[in-house]
C-alpha positions in Angstrom: -2.4 23.3 -13.6 -4.5 22.6 -10.5 -2.5 20.5 -8.0 -5.5 18.2 -7.1 -6.9 17.7 -10.6 -7.7 14.1 -11.3 -5.8 13.0 -14.4 -7.0 9.4 -14.8 -10.0 7.4 -13.6 -11.8 4.2 -14.4 -15.6 3.7 -14.6 -17.8 0.7 -14.3 -18.1 0.6 -18.1 -14.3 0.1 -18.3 -14.4 -2.8 -15.9 -17.4 -4.4 -17.7 -15.6 -4.0 -21.0 -12.6 -6.0 -19.7 -14.9 -8.6 -18.1 -16.6 -9.1 -21.5 -13.2 -9.3 -23.3 -11.7 -11.7 -20.7 -14.7 -13.6 -19.3 -17.1 -13.3 -22.2 -19.8 -11.9 -19.8 -20.6 -8.9 -17.6 -19.9 -9.0 -13.9 -22.7 -9.1 -11.3 -23.0 -6.3 -8.8 -21.4 -8.5 -6.1 -18.5 -9.3 -8.4 -18.1 -5.6 -9.3 -17.8 -4.7 -5.6 -15.2 -7.3 -5.1 -13.2 -6.2 -8.2 -13.4 -2.5 -7.2 -12.2 -3.4 -3.6 -9.1 -5.3 -4.9 -8.2 -3.3 -8.1 -6.0 -0.8 -6.2 -3.8 -3.7 -5.1 -2.8 -4.3 -8.7 -2.4 -0.8 -10.0 1.0 0.8 -9.3 0.4 4.5 -9.8 4.0 5.4 -9.1 5.4 2.9 -11.7 2.8 4.0 -14.3 3.9 7.6 -13.9 7.6 6.8 -13.9 7.3 4.5 -17.0 5.5 7.3 -18.8 8.5 9.6 -18.0 10.8 7.0 -19.6 8.6 6.5 -22.6 8.5 10.3 -23.2 12.3 10.4 -22.7 11.9 13.2 -20.1 15.3 14.4 -18.8 16.4 14.5 -15.2 17.5 17.9 -13.7 21.1 18.5 -14.2 23.0 18.5 -10.9 25.8 20.9 -10.5 29.0 19.7 -8.8 30.2 21.7 -5.9 33.8 20.9 -6.5 
């Protein structure tokens, strides 16, 4: 698999869907810009990937003892 392949992304429609669900309205362009600028502060990509490993019960590599 390509090393730089994007595996997850969000689009404006995704943000507007959440706005409609949570605020019962669409965001203005100004509000969208503010949300887009701050969203990265609330998304922990590392934890998301790590939690997925746990959910899928992926196993750690076995470490051989040098004893």
